[in-house]
N, C-alpha and C positions, 0 to 999 in steps of 0.2 A: 235766635238762640238767646239765652239769658244775658243780662248785662255784664258779661265777662270782660276782663281786660283782653287786649289783643294777644294772640298766641305768639310765644317766643320759640323759634325753631333753632335747635342746636345741630350743627353738623359735626360728626366725629369722624375724622379723616384717617385714622390710624389703621393698621393691619387688622385683619380678622383673626381672633385667637382660636376660633373653632373651625374655620375654613381656611387654613394657611396657604393652601394651594391655589386659591382663586386669583389672588394678586391683581385686583383692580384698584389698588390704592397707590399712593405716591411712593416711589422707590428712592427718591433723592430729596434734599431740602428744597431745591428749586421747584421740583414737581409738587411738593407739599404746599408751598406758598401759592402756586398756580391753582391747585385744587381748592384751597380755601377761598381764593378770589372768585372762582367760578361758583362756589356754593353761596357766597355773598350775593353775587349777581342774580341768582335765581330765587333768593328769599331767605337765606339763613341770617339770623341775628347774632348768633354766637358760634365761634369755632372752638371746639374742644380739641386742643392740640397737644400731642406728645412732643414737646420741644426737643429737638435733637441735642444730645449731650455734647457739650463744648460749643454749641452754636445758639444757646438760648437767647442771649441779648440780641444778637444779630438777626435771628429769625423773627422775633417780635418786632424789631425795627422795620424789617423788610415787609412784613404783613401790613403794618400801619402806613407804610409808604404807598401801598396799593389800594387799601380800602379801610373803612372805619368799623369793620366787624368787631364785636366784642371778643377778646382773646381770653380763653379759659385754659389755663395750663393743667394738663392731666398728669397721669401716673401717680395717683395717690397711694399706690402700693409701696413707694419708696418711703423710708422713715424721714422725718423732717430734716435730720442732719444731712441727708443726701439731696436736699432740694434747694440749697442755698442759691444755686445759679438760677433757678426758677424765680425766686424772690428778686434777685438782682435784675432780671429781665423786665420786671414790673408789668406782668400781664394785668388785665382788668380783673380777672377772677382766678382762683386757685381751687382745684378739686381736692377735697379732704374727706376721707372715708370716716364714718362715725363708729365703726367697729373694726374688727380685725379682718385681714384678707385671708380667705381660704378658697382658692380657685383652682380648678383642674381643667386645663386646656389640652388640646391635641399634642402640643410639643413642649409644654411647660407646666409646672405646678407652682403656685404662688401661695406662700403661707407667711404672713407678716403680722405681728401683733402691733396694735396702735393703742397705747395706754391713754387714760384720761389726762395724765400729765402732758403727754404729747399734744393732745387736742387743745389744752390750755395754752401751750406754747404757740400753736398755730394761731389762736385768737389774737395773742399779743403781737406776733410777727406780721400777721395780715394787716392789723391796724397800723403798725409802724410803716409798712410799705404802701398803705392805702390800696390794698387789694381786697376785693369782696370774696369771702369764702363761699364755695359751692359745696354743700354738704351731701355726701353720698349715703343714701339710706338703703340698706339691704334687708332689713327686717325691723320689727317694732322695737327691738332692743336699741337700735340706733337712736330712737326718740328719747330714751332714758338719758343717754349721753348728751344729746342736744339740750334737753331740759336742764341738765346739770350746768352746762355752760351758760344758758340763758339766766338761770337763777343766781349765778355768780356775776351777773352784769358784765359779761365778757363780749357780748355781741350786740350789734345794732340791727334793727329790723329794716326791711323784711329779711327773713331767713330763707335763703335760696337752697332748695333741695333737689336732688335727682334720685328718683326711686328706681332701684334696679330689680329686674325680674329675669329669671331663667339663666342666670350666669352660673355655670356648673361649678360645683365644689361645696364645701361645708357651710357656706352662707347662701346657698341656693334658695330660691322661692319660686313657686309656679307662676307662669305668665297667664293668669286667669282673671276673669272679671271679679270674682269674689276676693282674690288676694289684693287686687288694686283697690277695691272699695274698702277692704279692711285696713289697708295702709293709710288711705286718706281719712278714714274715720278717726284714727288715733293721732293724726298729725297735730303738733303743737300749733298754737295761735300764731298769726303773723308770718305764715309760711307761704311761699310760692313753690310749686313743684313741677318738675319735668320727669317724663318717664324714659327709661332706657331698657329696652327689651332685646335680649339676645335670642335670635331664632325667628321662626316663621310666624309666630303669633304677634309680631311687632305691630302690624297694622290694626289688628283687633284691639289691642290695648291702647294704641295711639288714638283711635277714634273714640274710645271710652274716655280717655283723658281730655280730648278736645271738647267732648260734650259736658265734662264736669269742670271746665275752667282750668285744666292743667295745660302743660306745655309738652313738647315732644322733641326727642333727640333721635336722629337717624344718621346712618353712615356705615361705612365698611367695617368699623370696629365692632358694631353691634350685629349687623346682618348685611352681608354684601350682595344680596340678591334682589333684583327688581320683581321677580316672580320665583316661585319655588323651582330651584334647579337652573335658573337663568340669571347669571351674574349681571349686575348693573354695569353700564358702560363706565361710569365714574360716580363719585360722590354727588356731583351736581344733579345727576339724574334721580338719585334717591331723594334729595332735597326738593327738587321740582315736583316729584310725585306727591310728597307730603303737603306741599303748598296747594296743589290742586284739590287734595282730599279736604284740607281745612276750609278752603273757599267753598267747596260743594256743601259742607256742613254749616256754612253761614258764619264762620269765625274769621275775622280779619287777622292778617299777619303783621306783627310789629317789625318795623325796621330797626336797625341798631340804635338809633337815637331814641326812639320810643321805648325800646327794651331797656336802655340804660335808666330811664326814668322809672320804669316799673320795678326794676331790680334794685334800684338804689346804688347803681355803680357810678 
């Protein structure tokens, strides 16, 4: 394969928003930490974590006591004012959506505006806490906002992006090859990207991303099945499967130490 950097694999261990009855994810904080450690042991470089409310600092501390996986605090749907505890926990990275949330799941509807002023606040606060922003890109309009922040000299390179596909709601985009190629065509300079695909096309887009130098996110939050209709035993099984696919395609997996250097964490 081309002289690409090693692939960075993210494990997203939260509940499935579109298959809430599967329940092959952690139900307690202790189980969440155990799941993250298992994902690390089979090859995940990053853990995308929905830090339990009221336990943010303690959860990050306990994960770091068990392994050196990169901790990426999720739940970008919350406004910045409701994420103070995430900042205080000092994860390595923080998920920030570059546009508004408009999602329609089985049991919940999420609609939250995120203004350009809020994004500017994120840039300042992440720098204050030495946290690397992970920018969620749901369509090409996200790039306009990212370029705005770049042009205001609010960000340091590389810019770490996650490209979202097939998440239901008003910011939906198809999980197809042409949509993926369109998204990376208009990506700003100095960006690294990971793909997040909700649904059964996950593997198809993952292999495309691997072949184009991108990175992959897998786990129960995105798609909790190992095969169509067959739930994975746990998140570690989903991570291990993606490690095998990546190796079969001739792309090496980055460990957390290597991933930190690549991401500028």
